[in-house]
VEXVEX-616556 format. One record per residue (C-alpha): residue in three letters; x negated, y, z. Coordinates in steps of 0.5 Angstrom, whole numbers, plus 500, padded with zeros to 3 digits. Each point is the difference from the previous one (the first is absolute). Last residue first. Example, Ala and Ser with C-alpha at 12.3 -4.5 7.8 and 13.67 -1.06 7.14 Angstrom:
residues 2
Ser473498514
Ala502493502
***
This chain:
residues 420
Lys520471453
Ala496500507
Lys499507503
Ile492501501
Asn499504496
Tyr493505502
Val500507502
Ala493504501
Met497505503
Tyr494503500
Asp494506506
Gly499494505
His504494497
Arg507501501
Leu505493498
Phe506500499
Leu504494496
Arg507500498
Gly507496498
Lys503506504
Asp495502506
Ile495496503
Val493504503
Pro494498502
His496502505
Ser493505499
Trp494497502
His496499493
Pro493503504
Gly498505495
Ala502502492
Gly505499494
Lys500496495
Ser499492499
Ile506497503
Lys500492502
Phe504493498
Ser503496505
Ser505494499
Ile504495505
Val494499507
Asp502497506
Phe496501506
Lys501493504
Glu506496504
Pro504507502
Asn501501493
Pro502506497
Asn500500493
Val494505496
Leu501506496
Val493502500
Val497508497
Asn493500500
Gly496505500
Gly494498503
Lys499504507
Glu506501503
Glu504493497
Phe508503497
Ile503494504
Tyr509499498
Ile502494503
Leu507496498
Gly506500504
Glu504503495
Ala496507502
Ala494501504
Ile495504503
Ile491499501
Ser494505499
Gly493497500
Lys495496502
Asn495497496
Asn499495493
Trp503493504
Arg498498508
Thr507495504
Ile501501506
Trp506495502
Met506498505
Thr497506505
Lys505499506
Gly505504503
Thr504496502
Thr508504497
Trp496504494
Asp495494497
Val494503498
Cys497501493
Val494503499
Tyr496503493
Arg493503500
Gly495504501
Met494504496
Thr498508501
Asn502502506
Asn498495504
Asp504493503
His506504500
Thr505494497
Ser506500497
Ser508499499
Tyr506495500
Leu504500507
Tyr504492500
Asn507500502
Gly505502493
Ile494505498
Leu497504504
Val495505496
Met493503502
Gly497508498
Gly494500496
Val496505503
His495494505
Pro505496502
Asn498496506
Met503493500
Asp495496505
Pro501502506
Asn507498501
Lys504502506
Trp506498503
Val506501504
Leu499507503
Thr505503503
Pro504507500
Glu501504507
Ser508501501
Gly502506495
Asp505497500
Val499500492
Asn495494501
Val495497497
Lys497493499
Ile493501498
Lys497496495
Ala492503500
Ser494499494
Thr493502504
Gln496504498
Asn492500496
Tyr501506496
Gly507498495
Asn506500504
Ala506497502
Ala507501503
Phe507496500
Val505503504
Phe505495503
Gly509501500
Asp502497495
Lys494502494
Tyr495505500
Ile494499496
Pro496507503
Thr496505495
His493499499
Ile495505502
Tyr498500506
Asn492501501
Lys498498507
Gly496505505
Gly506500505
Lys495500506
Lys503495504
Asp499495493
Asp500493502
Asn503498495
Val507498503
Ser499505505
Gly500506494
Phe506498499
Asp504502505
Phe508500500
Lys504506499
Trp508501502
Ile505505499
Leu497506499
Lys505505498
Gly500503493
Asp507502501
Thr503496494
Ala494497498
Asn500496506
Val491499500
Gly498493501
Ile492499502
Ile494497498
Trp495502505
Thr492501500
Pro498505494
Thr507501500
His504496495
Thr506500498
Ile508498500
Ile508504498
Val506497503
Lys506503498
Lys505497505
Gly506495500
Gly497495504
Gln493499495
Glu499505493
Val493499498
Leu496506496
Leu493499500
Pro495507500
Asn495499494
Val493499505
Tyr492503499
Gln499504509
Met502506503
Gly497501507
Glu502499506
Asn503503505
Leu506497501
Ser505505497
Ala507501501
Thr503498494
Glu502507497
Trp508501497
Val503503494
Val493506497
Thr504505496
Gly497497493
Asn505504496
Asp505494497
Ile497493502
Asp499504507
Phe494498505
Ala499494504
Val494499504
Met495494503
Ala496500505
Ala501507501
Val494506504
Pro495498503
Gly497495493
Gly505495496
Pro502503494
Thr505495498
Ile505503493
Ile507499499
Val505503496
Lys506501503
Asn508499496
Asp501493500
Val494496504
Val493504493
Leu494496501
Pro495504499
Ser493496496
Glu494502504
Ser491499499
Ile498506504
Gly491500499
Phe496493502
Arg498502506
Pro507503504
Val498508498
Ser505502508
Cys506504500
Lys501507503
Tyr508499498
Lys501506497
Lys494499496
Phe500492497
Tyr508502500
Asp499505493
Ile506500498
Ser503502494
Trp507501497
Leu504499492
Met493500495
Lys503498493
Gly500495497
Ser507498496
Thr500494506
Ser499506505
Ile494501505
Cys501500507
Ser492501504
Leu496495505
Glu494504502
Gly494497503
Ser492500495
Gly502494495
Ser507501499
Val508497503
Val504500495
Phe508500500
Ile503500494
Lys509503499
Gly505498496
Gln503497505
Thr495495501
Val492499498
Thr494499505
Pro493500496
Thr495496501
Cys495503505
Arg492499498
Ser496505496
Glu494500500
Pro494501505
Tyr498493500
Ser495501504
Asn496506504
Val507503501
Asn502506499
Ser507499497
Met504503495
Thr502508500
Gly507499498
Tyr508500496
Glu497501492
Ile506499496
Asp501494494
Trp505501494
Lys503495496
Lys495495496
Lys503496496
Gly498491503
Asp507498498
Gln504501506
Ser498507499
Phe494502505
Ala499504505
Thr493503503
Leu498502508
Val494503501
Asp495501507
Lys495505498
Asp493500501
Gly498498492
Arg505497497
Val503495507
Gly506496498
Thr507497501
Ile505496496
Tyr508501499
Val503496494
Ala508503496
Asp506499500
Asn503494505
Thr493500504
Val495499501
Thr494500505
Ala494500497
Ser495497506
Ser494504502
Tyr491498500
Gly499507498
Met496504493
Gly505504496
Ile505498496
Gly496501493
Glu500494497
Val507497497
Glu502492498
Trp507498498
Ile504493498
Leu494496502
Ala502491497
Thr497496505
Gly494496502
Ser497497494
Ser500494503
Pro507502498
Trp504500508
Ser504496504
Lys508500503
Met501507498
Leu504503502
Gly509499500
Thr500504507
Glu499507504
Asn500502506
Tyr493501504
Ile497496505
Gly493506503
Thr505499505
Arg499510500
Gly508499502
Pro501499492
Gly493501496
Arg494501504
Trp500507500
Gly504503496
Tyr509500499
Val505503505
Gln507499497
Gly505505500
Phe500505495
Ser497494494
Asp507496501
Ala502505497
Ala496503496
Ser501493496
Leu507502500
Leu501506498
Leu495497493
Ala506494500
Ile505505499
Val497504496
Ala498494495
Ile507497501
Val503507499
Ser495501493
Ile501493498
Leu507501499
Asn501507498
Arg497497494
Lys503495500
Met505504498
Met498504495
Asn498494497
Met508498500
***
C-alpha cells in the first residue's frame, strides 16, 4: 500500500510538472506583465502591509548594474545587468538560487546611464534580449546561446541620445525590434533561427526608447509604438504600416526632438500615449482600416518620466516629470481627459497594479508604496523602504505568485505580499 501511495504521488508530481511546462511553453513573459499593461493578474494579495514592511523572502546581489525588471516564469527568474563592459543575463530558481549566467553583448557606449535596460522576453523555451550596443540574442532557458544578430549594424542605426533601450516583443513565432533609420522602421525575425520574416518600410527617423505594444483590433494583430514623430500601427502578420498619427504635432515638436519612453495604453480602439520632458499626453482614436487616426483629447498634466502608467477602471494613474529629479503623482479621467488630482508624495516612481491596488516604487528614496486607486485623492495604504542597492530606483516592480520583485542597481529583493 505504501508503494502504491508513493507511486501515485510520483505520478501526480510528474503531471504537475508537465502542466507547468505546457503553460510556460505557450505563454509570453516579460515587460510589465500580461499584455505589457502593468496590470498583473494576481489574486489573494494583502490589502495592507505591516508598518515594518512585508516579509523579505530572498535577496541577491551581483546581478550587474541596470534598470531593467525581472521576468518571472513558472520555473525561473531572469534579469539583465552590466558587468565590466558586457550585458549579462542571469537565471535564478524560484527560491533565489543562481542557475546560470551568460554574456549576450556589449553595453551601451553612451555617457548617461549606460547600464542594462532590457527586460528579458521569455516564451517557448527561449529568452530574447537586446544589448546596449544593439545585438538581438536568443538564449535557451538552459543558458545556451542559440543565435545572435547585430541588428544595429545590419540596419544602419544611429545611437539615440540615451542609448538603446528595448525589450523585444514576441508575436506568434516572430520576435520584433524597432531599429528605425534608413532601412526599416520595424523588423520581425524568426524566433527559431533569426532569419528576417518581414521589414516595415523606413520612415526615415531614428529609434526611440519604447517597448512596443501588441493589440488585437478588427481581427488583426497590430503592433503599436513611437517613432520620433509618429505613433504607428503595424500589421503583425506582414509588417505593413496600417496607420500613423502625428504625435509631434500634439507637442508642437516638428523636428522629433522629444524622448518617447513609455509603452502606450490601448482600449477599445483608443490609444493613450504619455511621456516626460514637458510633453502633452494624448488619447487618439485609431482604425484598423487604415483611415487617419483622430485626436480625442490631450492633457499636459500627465507626463511620466520613466515610471509608466496604468489604466484602472475609467482612470489613468501615473506621474509628472517636473524635472529629472522631481515629480508628482496624477490621475486623469479616461473618457474626458480631465485631471482629477496632482499630488506630491516624496518623488515620482514606477507604477504597476494588481487586484485593484496600485504599487509604486519611488525612484529617489526607494519607498515602496501600496495605493488605493481613488479619483478623488492620492490614497496611500501602506509603505516601506528599500535600503540596499545603488543608483536611481528606475526598475519597474513585478508581481508573481504573491511575490513582489524589486530591483535596485546590482541588487534584487523578493517580498511576500500574499494574504494569509
